[in-house]
Steps between C-alpha positions, in 0.01 A plus 500: 500500500227370731349159425142418590272206423136464408249217521128465438379365837201267500360228726699252288838675517759532775352722774612855433626540857730197456611631161578846639688358798713280272568793265609715793732230631661459157573871464229626262411866549126480436202279423214610275157353430247586225128569520191379319172534686339251260518379141183549293381168359405668172831683466589611148818693585799287390759397756796739447758220513309300238331161519259386768463692824676302780267361763677695777347824369159371609627398842746772608465620860405851602840674504448711811386213722777273369771764538387581854548133590842501332599814692428321827745221410787724386703791633704667225381400152288759322150394393318638200215479254598419146254646419195622687224578251405845626227521235314228692500662844318772690785745572388586855497132598823425314679792668419347839610151390834633376564707813404210726728256319786749516459508879457123531823447304699760690530728198607232253220533245562580131179607326516370144199617299360458151194572290441136402477306174179300545233729360206289622646478849533877542160558340343277766635750754342791316814629327460562125809340345573799277509726807714280722809725500292807588331301778837377632637855500215642706494210745875533564465876552202448730687240708803725522276774637364259763851385598649849526219717636326482836185640342501370144276566204516434128279603210550366150308343215530143632557552874334761718459534874474786746723534807562172683705365790687177439773341708747337521726696272773282345806435712717595200452867430355653300389155373642158416704507178264494201624277216289531189487226238439517126695599190244684286520875448213562749677280757830687462316832529345388828839378626657839426215680675421277797742219575814455705620228260412334170437123508477355146469129424835379374588535134840511335736767638495699175122542525522596867769754410284651225196524727721646773606781267134583439438496875803721562361757256157490664653533848715794392195671351326452835797654683606172657829318538554163335246240618639175647418173322399156629488230228234240570539128429819479290681167451742427786805536278797683657614644166154641426463645848844656468388667177194638676728629776714680243183673380443629852225256601492500879301179560407181314216279623541136399197277448444150634213262413179497697582158644560316825808521722659193342526684169539860617763481776770335284435767237552773759823340622622464141431867423674612820810290429516603133484869589729481800247623753603507866271313741331722755 
């Protein structure tokens, strides 16, 4: 099973390029970063993990700029969004950002996407919260058209444009791997229809197994083979990760605090030693 790491990069944390370089040297397969364009000051949506929203959510870097810098300081580690909030982007612009980053990284980009949880945040971008999965679907389909067609067009209820030219096309063809997050029924339906992999936030293996059975049924109904799984932010416990591996999970992405190098680098080294990773 592949082991990646994720951090919320801010101006107060270890620079992402230093973090990615250290992760590569220690043998991690990938590094992921999240996205929040802003946090509404009058937010009413509760934080999914409970309690107060951590300050890093207000400060997190733009993922595409930060990952481009990380790509320049590394050679083999894969870089990814965990997740890009597609509901908060113009799809024509986002398609170019993704394709550009895939080239900058030498084809190492993993495009993790999600519909978002912060209802006020997505509403500020013009996405009605109750339509976010329909919006995500059309934007992914529109971007795929741009990436795969020299003369692309798309017409839907939420995205519509006539024929356009847009280069570069992604280095990875037909597109960078699309990992879709979420565990609700609408999320699993979108995974079965659109995604190259499912990327749920970690829960106990029994719950993941149950949700995986639902996803398998949806994929089969769509005429697809079994969809690979990346589990996001589980505890770095070898026994737990082994259980995920037995369920067929292909990647686990371990979380570290949004903190400086003094705190983060020992955590990375501890994870690598505990899991028996081989330095690059």
